[in-house]
MIDOSE-1310 file (N, C-alpha, C; in nm, 2 decimals, decimal comma, always signed):
residues 106
mrkr	-0,29/-0,23/+1,52/-0,37/-0,22/+1,40/-0,49/-0,13/+1,43; -0,51/-0,04/+1,33/-0,62/+0,05/+1,34/-0,75/-0,02/+1,30; -0,86/+0,03/+1,37/-0,99/-0,03/+1,33/-1,05/+0,03/+1,21; -1,02/+0,16/+1,20/-1,08/+0,23/+1,09/-0,98/+0,28/+0,99
mtag	-1,02/+0,27/+0,86/-0,93/+0,32/+0,76/-0,95/+0,47/+0,74; -0,84/+0,54/+0,70/-0,86/+0,68/+0,67/-0,94/+0,70/+0,54; -0,98/+0,82/+0,51/-1,06/+0,85/+0,39/-0,99/+0,80/+0,27; -0,86/+0,83/+0,26/-0,78/+0,80/+0,15/-0,77/+0,65/+0,13
eqkl	-0,75/+0,58/+0,24/-0,74/+0,43/+0,24/-0,87/+0,37/+0,20; -0,98/+0,43/+0,24/-1,12/+0,38/+0,20/-1,14/+0,39/+0,05; -1,10/+0,51/+0,00/-1,11/+0,53/-0,14/-1,03/+0,43/-0,22; -0,90/+0,41/-0,18/-0,81/+0,32/-0,25/-0,87/+0,18/-0,24
wsel	-0,92/+0,14/-0,12/-0,97/+0,01/-0,10/-1,09/-0,02/-0,19; -1,17/+0,08/-0,21/-1,29/+0,06/-0,30/-1,24/+0,02/-0,44; -1,13/+0,07/-0,48/-1,07/+0,04/-0,61/-1,00/-0,09/-0,61; -0,91/-0,11/-0,51/-0,83/-0,23/-0,50/-0,91/-0,36/-0,49
refr	-1,02/-0,35/-0,42/-1,10/-0,48/-0,40/-1,16/-0,52/-0,53; -1,17/-0,44/-0,63/-1,22/-0,47/-0,77/-1,11/-0,54/-0,85; -0,99/-0,54/-0,80/-0,88/-0,61/-0,88/-0,91/-0,75/-0,89; -0,98/-0,82/-0,80/-1,01/-0,96/-0,81/-1,10/-0,98/-0,93
ryyg	-1,20/-0,90/-0,94/-1,30/-0,92/-1,05/-1,23/-0,89/-1,19; -1,16/-0,78/-1,19/-1,10/-0,74/-1,32/-0,97/-0,81/-1,36; -0,89/-0,84/-1,27/-0,76/-0,90/-1,30/-0,73/-1,03/-1,23; -0,82/-1,08/-1,15/-0,80/-1,21/-1,08/-0,70/-1,20/-0,97
ihvr	-0,67/-1,08/-0,92/-0,57/-1,05/-0,82/-0,64/-1,02/-0,69; -0,60/-1,09/-0,58/-0,66/-1,07/-0,45/-0,57/-0,97/-0,37; -0,64/-0,87/-0,32/-0,57/-0,77/-0,24/-0,63/-0,78/-0,10; -0,54/-0,78/+0,00/-0,59/-0,78/+0,14/-0,56/-0,65/+0,20
kqap	-0,65/-0,61/+0,29/-0,63/-0,48/+0,36/-0,60/-0,51/+0,51; -0,53/-0,42/+0,57/-0,49/-0,43/+0,71/-0,44/-0,57/+0,74; -0,34/-0,61/+0,66/-0,29/-0,75/+0,67/-0,17/-0,76/+0,75; -0,16/-0,86/+0,84/-0,04/-0,89/+0,92/+0,07/-0,96/+0,83
igpy	+0,19/-0,90/+0,84/+0,31/-0,97/+0,78/+0,41/-0,96/+0,89; +0,44/-1,08/+0,95/+0,54/-1,08/+1,06/+0,49/-0,99/+1,17; +0,58/-0,90/+1,22/+0,54/-0,81/+1,33/+0,46/-0,69/+1,29; +0,44/-0,67/+1,16/+0,37/-0,55/+1,11/+0,23/-0,58/+1,06
vvdf	+0,15/-0,47/+1,05/+0,03/-0,48/+0,98/+0,04/-0,37/+0,87; +0,02/-0,42/+0,75/+0,04/-0,33/+0,63/-0,10/-0,28/+0,59; -0,11/-0,17/+0,52/-0,23/-0,11/+0,47/-0,30/-0,21/+0,37; -0,22/-0,24/+0,27/-0,27/-0,33/+0,16/-0,16/-0,42/+0,12
vihd	-0,19/-0,55/+0,08/-0,09/-0,64/+0,03/-0,15/-0,72/-0,08; -0,06/-0,74/-0,19/-0,09/-0,84/-0,29/+0,01/-0,94/-0,28; -0,02/-1,05/-0,20/+0,09/-1,15/-0,17/+0,14/-1,21/-0,30; +0,05/-1,25/-0,40/+0,10/-1,32/-0,52/+0,20/-1,23/-0,60
kglv	+0,19/-1,10/-0,58/+0,28/-1,01/-0,66/+0,39/-0,96/-0,57; +0,39/-0,99/-0,44/+0,49/-0,94/-0,35/+0,49/-0,79/-0,33; +0,37/-0,73/-0,33/+0,36/-0,59/-0,32/+0,28/-0,55/-0,20; +0,34/-0,46/-0,12/+0,28/-0,39/-0,01/+0,25/-0,25/-0,05
vevd	+0,13/-0,20/-0,03/+0,10/-0,06/-0,06/+0,06/+0,01/+0,08; +0,14/+0,11/+0,11/+0,11/+0,19/+0,23/+0,06/+0,33/+0,20; -0,03/+0,37/+0,27/-0,09/+0,51/+0,25/-0,03/+0,59/+0,37; +0,05/+0,69/+0,34/+0,12/+0,77/+0,44/+0,05/+0,90/+0,46
gehh	+0,02/+0,93/+0,59/-0,03/+1,07/+0,62/+0,09/+1,16/+0,65; +0,05/+1,28/+0,70/+0,16/+1,38/+0,73/+0,26/+1,34/+0,83; +0,22/+1,26/+0,93/+0,31/+1,22/+1,04/+0,43/+1,13/+0,98; +0,42/+1,08/+0,86/+0,53/+1,00/+0,81/+0,64/+1,09/+0,76
clpd	+0,63/+1,22/+0,77/+0,74/+1,32/+0,74/+0,82/+1,35/+0,86; +0,78/+1,30/+0,98/+0,86/+1,33/+1,10/+0,98/+1,24/+1,11; +1,09/+1,29/+1,16/+1,22/+1,21/+1,15/+1,21/+1,07/+1,22; +1,15/+1,06/+1,33/+1,13/+0,93/+1,39/+1,05/+0,83/+1,31
qims	+0,95/+0,89/+1,25/+0,86/+0,80/+1,17/+0,93/+0,76/+1,04; +1,01/+0,85/+0,98/+1,09/+0,82/+0,86/+1,18/+0,70/+0,89; +1,25/+0,70/+1,01/+1,34/+0,59/+1,04/+1,26/+0,47/+1,07; +1,15/+0,48/+1,13/+1,06/+0,36/+1,16/+1,01/+0,30/+1,03
drrr	+0,97/+0,38/+0,93/+0,92/+0,34/+0,80/+1,04/+0,27/+0,73; +1,16/+0,33/+0,74/+1,27/+0,27/+0,67/+1,30/+0,13/+0,72; +1,30/+0,11/+0,85/+1,33/-0,02/+0,91/+1,22/-0,12/+0,87; +1,10/-0,07/+0,87/+0,99/-0,16/+0,83/+1,00/-0,20/+0,68
dewl	+1,03/-0,11/+0,60/+1,04/-0,14/+0,45/+1,16/-0,23/+0,43; +1,27/-0,22/+0,50/+1,38/-0,31/+0,49/+1,35/-0,45/+0,53; +1,27/-0,46/+0,64/+1,23/-0,59/+0,69/+1,14/-0,66/+0,59; +1,04/-0,58/+0,54/+0,95/-0,63/+0,44/+1,03/-0,68/+0,31
agqg	+1,12/-0,60/+0,27/+1,21/-0,63/+0,15/+1,28/-0,77/+0,18; +1,33/-0,78/+0,30/+1,39/-0,91/+0,34/+1,30/-1,03/+0,33; +1,17/-1,00/+0,34/+1,07/-1,11/+0,33/+1,02/-1,13/+0,18; +1,08/-1,05/+0,09/+1,04/-1,06/-0,05/+0,94/-0,97/-0,10
yrvl	+0,90/-0,86/-0,02/+0,80/-0,77/-0,06/+0,87/-0,64/-0,11; +0,80/-0,58/-0,21/+0,83/-0,44/-0,25/+0,73/-0,35/-0,18; +0,77/-0,24/-0,14/+0,68/-0,15/-0,07/+0,66/-0,02/-0,15; +0,53/+0,00/-0,18/+0,50/+0,12/-0,26/+0,43/+0,22/-0,16
rltt	+0,49/+0,33/-0,13/+0,43/+0,43/-0,04/+0,36/+0,54/-0,12; +0,24/+0,56/-0,09/+0,16/+0,67/-0,15/+0,12/+0,76/-0,04; +0,12/+0,89/-0,06/+0,08/+0,98/+0,04/-0,07/+1,01/+0,02; -0,13/+1,06/+0,13/-0,27/+1,10/+0,12/-0,28/+1,21/+0,02
gelg	-0,18/+1,30/+0,01/-0,19/+1,41/-0,08/-0,19/+1,36/-0,23; -0,10/+1,26/-0,25/-0,10/+1,20/-0,39/-0,24/+1,13/-0,42; -0,30/+1,07/-0,33/-0,43/+1,00/-0,35/-0,53/+1,11/-0,38; -0,52/+1,22/-0,31/-0,62/+1,33/-0,33/-0,60/+1,40/-0,46
esfd	-0,47/+1,42/-0,50/-0,44/+1,50/-0,62/-0,44/+1,42/-0,75; -0,40/+1,30/-0,74/-0,39/+1,21/-0,86/-0,42/+1,07/-0,83; -0,55/+1,05/-0,80/-0,59/+0,91/-0,76/-0,57/+0,81/-0,88; -0,61/+0,85/-1,00/-0,59/+0,76/-1,11/-0,44/+0,73/-1,13
gcie	-0,36/+0,83/-1,11/-0,21/+0,81/-1,12/-0,16/+0,71/-1,02; -0,22/+0,71/-0,90/-0,18/+0,62/-0,80/-0,22/+0,48/-0,84; -0,34/+0,46/-0,89/-0,39/+0,33/-0,94/-0,29/+0,28/-1,05; -0,26/+0,37/-1,14/-0,17/+0,33/-1,25/-0,03/+0,28/-1,20
eilk	+0,02/+0,35/-1,10/+0,14/+0,31/-1,04/+0,14/+0,17/-0,98; +0,03/+0,14/-0,91/+0,01/+0,01/-0,86/+0,00/-0,09/-0,97; -0,07/-0,06/-1,07/-0,08/-0,16/-1,19/+0,05/-0,18/-1,25; +0,13/-0,08/-1,26/+0,27/-0,09/-1,31/+0,35/-0,18/-1,22
eigl	+0,34/-0,16/-1,09/+0,42/-0,24/-1,00/+0,39/-0,39/-1,01; +0,26/-0,42/-1,04/+0,22/-0,57/-1,05/+0,23/-0,62/-1,19; +0,28/-0,54/-1,28/+0,30/-0,58/-1,42/+0,18/-0,58/-1,51; +0,08/-0,50/-1,47/-0,04/-0,50/-1,56/-0,05/-0,37/-1,64
mk	+0,05/-0,29/-1,64/+0,05/-0,17/-1,71/+0,20/-0,13/-1,74; +0,23/-0,07/-1,85/+0,37/-0,03/-1,88/+0,38/+0,12/-1,85
């Protein structure tokens, strides 16, 4: 588990932590699920949100992410992967994608 969030994760966290106030939805950051620590999770909605940096494009990391996602799916979680580039280029679009995943937006 990392002690510090990346800039993209910090920006996303500042928005996600407001979900409780606006929607009554609790989001946890750097949350353990089995052998993994996920960037963000909404347990009640079964959604994990991961923020992927450039190293997630490396072949070994792609395979590791795939195994992780499959394990999480086996535990009943959907995994939404956002890249740091997506957060930088279309932050509002990323928030909309999360809201769609949890059924708060069409």
